[in-house]
C-alpha positions as CSV (number, residue, x, y, z in Angstrom):
1,M,17.0,16.2,2.4
2,F,14.9,15.4,-0.5
3,R,16.9,14.9,-3.6
4,F,17.1,13.1,-6.9
5,Q,19.7,10.3,-6.9
6,G,21.1,8.0,-9.6
7,T,19.7,4.5,-10.2
8,P,19.8,2.8,-6.7
9,E,21.4,-0.6,-6.2
10,W,19.0,-3.1,-4.8
11,K,20.3,-5.3,-1.9
12,F,18.6,-8.4,-0.8
13,G,18.7,-10.2,2.6
14,N,16.9,-12.1,5.3
15,V,15.8,-11.3,8.9
16,D,15.1,-14.1,11.4
17,L,12.1,-13.4,13.5
18,P,10.0,-15.8,15.5
19,C,7.7,-16.3,12.5
20,G,10.7,-17.5,10.4
21,S,13.1,-16.2,7.9
22,V,11.8,-13.0,6.2
23,R,13.1,-12.1,2.8
24,Y,13.5,-8.3,2.0
25,A,14.9,-5.9,-0.6
26,A,16.3,-2.5,0.2
27,A,17.6,0.3,-2.0
28,G,18.3,4.0,-1.7
29,D,19.7,6.4,0.9
30,G,17.7,8.7,3.1
31,P,14.6,8.6,5.5
32,A,13.3,5.0,5.9
33,H,10.3,4.0,3.9
34,L,8.6,0.6,4.6
35,F,6.6,-0.7,1.6
36,L,4.2,-3.5,2.1
37,H,2.9,-5.5,-1.0
38,G,-0.5,-6.6,-2.1
39,F,-2.3,-10.0,-1.7
40,L,-0.6,-13.0,-3.4
41,L,2.5,-11.0,-4.2
42,G,5.9,-10.1,-2.8
43,S,8.4,-7.3,-3.0
44,R,9.8,-8.4,-6.4
45,S,6.6,-7.4,-8.1
46,Y,7.2,-3.8,-7.2
47,M,10.8,-3.3,-8.1
48,G,9.9,-0.8,-10.8
49,P,7.8,1.6,-8.9
50,L,9.9,1.3,-5.8
51,T,13.1,2.1,-7.7
52,E,11.5,5.3,-8.6
53,V,10.8,6.1,-4.9
54,A,14.4,5.2,-3.9
55,E,15.7,7.5,-6.6
56,R,14.0,10.4,-5.0
57,G,16.0,10.2,-1.9
58,S,14.3,7.6,0.2
59,R,15.6,4.3,1.8
60,V,13.1,1.9,0.6
61,I,12.6,-1.3,2.6
62,A,10.4,-3.9,1.0
63,P,9.9,-7.2,2.7
64,A,7.8,-10.2,1.7
65,M,5.1,-10.5,4.3
66,P,4.7,-13.9,6.1
67,G,2.5,-16.2,4.3
68,F,3.3,-14.9,0.9
69,A,6.6,-15.1,-1.2
70,T,8.8,-16.0,1.8
71,P,9.3,-18.9,4.2
72,A,8.0,-17.0,7.2
73,R,4.5,-17.7,8.6
74,L,2.5,-16.1,11.4
75,R,1.0,-18.6,13.7
76,G,-2.7,-19.5,13.8
77,R,-5.1,-17.5,11.8
78,P,-3.4,-14.1,11.8
79,S,-5.3,-10.8,11.6
80,I,-4.5,-7.4,10.1
81,D,-3.3,-6.3,13.4
82,D,-1.0,-9.3,13.6
83,Y,0.5,-8.3,10.4
84,A,0.9,-4.7,11.7
85,D,2.7,-6.0,14.9
86,W,5.0,-8.1,12.6
87,A,5.9,-5.0,10.4
88,I,6.9,-3.1,13.5
89,E,8.9,-6.1,14.8
90,F,10.6,-6.4,11.4
91,M,11.7,-2.8,11.4
92,S,12.9,-3.0,14.9
93,E,15.1,-6.0,14.0
94,L,16.6,-3.8,11.2
95,G,17.4,-1.2,13.7
96,V,14.9,1.4,12.4
97,D,13.0,3.3,14.9
98,R,10.9,5.9,12.9
99,F,9.8,5.5,9.2
100,A,7.2,6.2,6.7
101,V,5.0,3.3,5.8
102,S,3.1,2.7,2.5
103,G,1.2,-0.3,1.2
104,H,-0.8,-1.4,-1.8
105,S,-4.1,-3.4,-1.5
106,F,-3.6,-5.8,1.4
107,G,-0.4,-4.1,2.3
108,G,-2.4,-0.8,2.4
109,G,-4.6,-2.3,5.1
110,V,-1.6,-3.5,7.1
111,A,0.0,0.0,6.7
112,L,-3.0,1.6,8.0
113,A,-3.2,-0.8,11.1
114,A,0.5,-0.2,11.8
115,A,0.2,3.6,11.5
116,C,-2.9,3.6,13.8
117,A,-1.3,1.2,16.5
118,Y,2.1,2.7,16.5
119,P,2.0,6.4,16.0
120,G,5.3,6.9,17.8
121,R,7.0,4.8,15.2
122,V,5.3,5.7,12.0
123,E,5.9,9.1,10.7
124,R,3.7,9.0,7.7
125,A,1.2,6.7,6.1
126,L,0.6,6.3,2.4
127,L,-2.3,4.0,1.3
128,I,-2.5,2.8,-2.2
129,N,-5.8,1.1,-3.3
130,P,-6.0,-0.3,0.2
131,V,-8.3,-2.9,1.6
132,G,-10.5,-1.8,4.7
133,G,-13.2,0.4,3.4
134,A,-15.6,-2.4,3.9
135,A,-18.1,-1.3,1.2
136,F,-18.9,-1.7,-2.5
137,A,-21.3,-0.4,-5.0
138,D,-23.5,-2.9,-6.6
139,R,-24.8,-3.1,-10.2
140,K,-27.4,-0.7,-9.4
141,G,-25.0,1.7,-7.7
142,R,-26.2,1.0,-4.2
143,L,-23.6,0.9,-1.4
144,R,-23.4,-2.5,0.3
145,H,-21.2,-4.0,3.0
146,M,-18.3,-5.9,1.7
147,S,-19.4,-9.0,3.5
148,E,-22.4,-9.2,1.1
149,R,-20.2,-9.4,-1.9
150,R,-20.3,-12.9,-3.2
151,S,-17.3,-14.9,-4.3
152,L,-18.7,-15.2,-7.8
153,A,-19.0,-11.3,-8.0
154,W,-15.4,-11.0,-6.8
155,G,-14.3,-13.5,-9.6
156,R,-16.2,-11.5,-12.2
157,D,-14.8,-8.1,-11.1
158,L,-11.4,-9.6,-11.0
159,V,-11.6,-10.6,-14.6
160,R,-13.1,-7.2,-15.5
161,D,-10.2,-5.5,-13.7
162,M,-7.6,-7.6,-15.6
163,K,-9.3,-6.4,-18.8
164,G,-8.5,-2.9,-17.8
165,S,-4.8,-3.6,-17.2
166,K,-2.0,-4.6,-19.5
167,F,-2.2,-8.2,-18.2
168,G,0.7,-9.5,-20.2
169,G,3.2,-7.1,-18.7
170,L,1.6,-7.4,-15.3
171,G,1.7,-11.1,-15.4
172,R,5.3,-11.1,-16.2
173,K,6.2,-8.8,-13.3
174,C,4.1,-10.7,-10.8
175,A,4.3,-14.4,-11.9
176,G,7.4,-15.2,-9.7
177,D,6.0,-13.9,-6.4
178,A,2.5,-15.3,-7.2
179,C,3.8,-18.8,-8.0
180,E,6.0,-18.9,-4.9
181,T,3.1,-17.7,-2.7
182,V,0.8,-20.5,-4.1
183,R,3.6,-23.1,-3.7
184,R,4.4,-22.2,0.0
185,S,1.0,-21.1,1.2
186,H,-1.8,-22.7,-0.8
187,V,-3.5,-24.1,2.4
188,R,-3.5,-20.6,4.1
189,L,-4.6,-18.6,1.1
190,V,-8.2,-19.0,1.7
191,H,-7.8,-17.4,5.1
192,L,-5.6,-14.6,3.8
193,A,-8.1,-13.9,1.0
194,G,-10.8,-13.7,3.6
195,L,-8.8,-11.0,5.5
196,A,-8.5,-9.0,2.3
197,R,-12.0,-9.3,1.4
198,H,-13.8,-8.6,4.6
199,A,-11.3,-6.2,6.4
200,D,-13.1,-3.4,8.1
201,L,-10.6,-0.7,9.0
202,V,-12.8,2.5,9.0
203,D,-12.5,2.9,12.8
204,K,-8.6,2.6,12.5
205,A,-8.8,5.3,9.8
206,Y,-10.7,7.7,12.2
207,M,-8.1,6.9,14.9
208,L,-5.3,7.6,12.5
209,A,-6.7,11.1,11.8
210,D,-7.1,11.7,15.5
211,H,-3.5,10.9,16.0
212,G,-2.7,13.6,13.6
213,T,-0.3,11.4,11.7
214,P,0.4,12.7,8.2
215,R,-1.4,10.5,5.8
216,D,-2.4,10.2,2.2
217,L,-4.5,7.9,0.0
218,I,-4.2,7.2,-3.6
219,Y,-6.5,5.0,-5.7
220,S,-7.2,4.2,-9.3
221,R,-10.7,5.0,-10.7
222,G,-10.6,1.8,-12.8
223,D,-10.3,-0.6,-9.8
224,Y,-12.8,-3.3,-10.0
225,V,-11.1,-5.6,-7.4
226,L,-11.9,-3.1,-4.6
227,S,-14.7,-0.5,-5.1
228,P,-13.8,3.2,-5.4
229,A,-16.5,3.6,-2.9
230,S,-14.5,1.9,-0.2
231,F,-11.5,4.1,-0.9
232,D,-13.8,7.2,-0.5
233,I,-15.0,6.0,2.8
234,L,-11.5,5.5,4.1
235,A,-10.4,8.8,2.8
236,N,-13.4,10.5,4.5
237,A,-12.5,8.8,7.8
238,M,-8.8,9.8,7.4
239,A,-9.9,13.4,6.7
240,V,-7.9,13.6,3.4
241,A,-8.9,14.4,0.0
242,P,-7.9,11.2,-2.0
243,I,-5.6,11.3,-5.0
244,V,-7.2,9.8,-8.0
245,V,-5.3,8.3,-10.9
246,E,-6.2,6.3,-13.9
247,G,-5.7,2.5,-14.2
248,A,-6.7,-0.7,-12.8
249,H,-6.1,-2.1,-9.3
250,S,-2.3,-2.8,-9.9
251,W,-1.7,0.5,-11.8
252,L,1.4,1.2,-9.9
253,I,3.1,-2.0,-11.1
254,E,2.0,-1.5,-14.6
255,N,3.2,2.2,-14.9
256,E,6.1,3.1,-12.7
257,R,6.2,6.6,-14.1
258,D,2.7,7.4,-13.0
259,F,3.5,6.0,-9.5
260,E,6.5,8.3,-9.3
261,R,4.6,11.3,-10.4
262,A,2.0,10.6,-7.7
263,V,4.3,10.1,-4.8
264,T,7.1,12.5,-5.5
265,P,5.3,15.6,-4.2
266,I,4.1,13.6,-1.2
267,M,7.6,12.7,-0.4
268,A,8.9,16.2,-1.0
269,E,6.3,17.6,1.6
270,A,7.2,14.8,4.1
271,F,11.0,15.6,3.8
272,G,10.5,19.3,4.4
273,D,11.1,20.6,0.8
274,Y,8.9,22.8,-1.3
275,L,6.7,21.1,-4.0
276,D,7.6,24.0,-6.4
277,T,11.3,22.6,-6.5
278,V,10.2,19.2,-7.9
279,D,10.4,18.9,-11.7
280,G,8.4,16.7,-13.9
281,I,5.1,16.6,-12.0
282,N,1.8,16.0,-13.8
283,P,-0.1,19.3,-13.4
284,H,-3.3,17.5,-12.6
285,I,-1.7,15.2,-9.9
286,Y,0.2,18.3,-8.5
287,A,-3.1,20.1,-8.0
288,R,-4.7,17.2,-6.2
289,V,-1.7,16.7,-4.0
290,K,-1.6,20.3,-3.1
291,H,-5.2,20.1,-2.3
292,S,-4.7,16.9,-0.2
293,L,-1.9,18.4,1.8
294,G,-3.8,21.6,2.4
295,T,-6.9,19.9,3.7
296,M,-5.3,17.5,6.3
297,S,-6.7,18.1,9.7
298,R,-7.9,16.1,12.8
299,D,-11.5,16.9,12.1
300,R,-13.5,14.3,10.5
301,V,-15.2,15.1,7.2
302,A,-18.9,15.1,7.3
């Protein structure tokens, strides 16, 4: 039942898996919702927006993925698929059989891979500024493969993205996770950064559409870390109309209210309630979500 709740109490714990001890946070009561964080971060960076989701009648489970702000490590040089397998193993250890999955940035790519590989476990996928579109628009507006994007250009666009964000507030929210990740995993960060930079998950997006799994993609038009062109490619492959919001790459961390307004109607539809019963929705976002839900199909968009 989709409902508004009081402010949920966050509970923190650890799960022992073959990769090591995994830290996680959980809050809320209702259908299970696994959230996977972005590169360099952990679950603590997202407490604000995830609290908004838990208040709307969902049991949010937010682990720190191996190799980031947790002692756990995947063996060797893990792939996005390895992280997807780990996510399913983690939820199985918690005793959760079926659940919705969402992810931001790197976590969005893992969420896509998990939903594609385990359609019997993942009931719905929500990708937020995800990696995996494998394309970017250069300065002349030409579409290029992500592997052609030089490290210097990444650095330049990262600085540009920070200028578009409220960096002081963002830094305070993310500093703890980022510092712990660097301290624990500085040797592996180059490999993990490569996964995020070069991920090509377009075929998986087509497969997800073919499975018929309910799915949505939200991205911010001011994202310079990942090109909006890559998000449109993924949305096209997923056969959904993307929901476009304002902000930089980490918009959901900066503005919890905008995130809540974007995901509330999606959750309402997922939990079987009418969108018209939800209060406080931005009319523009409401219209985009209604359009997105109305155009979902197994047919690929030309």
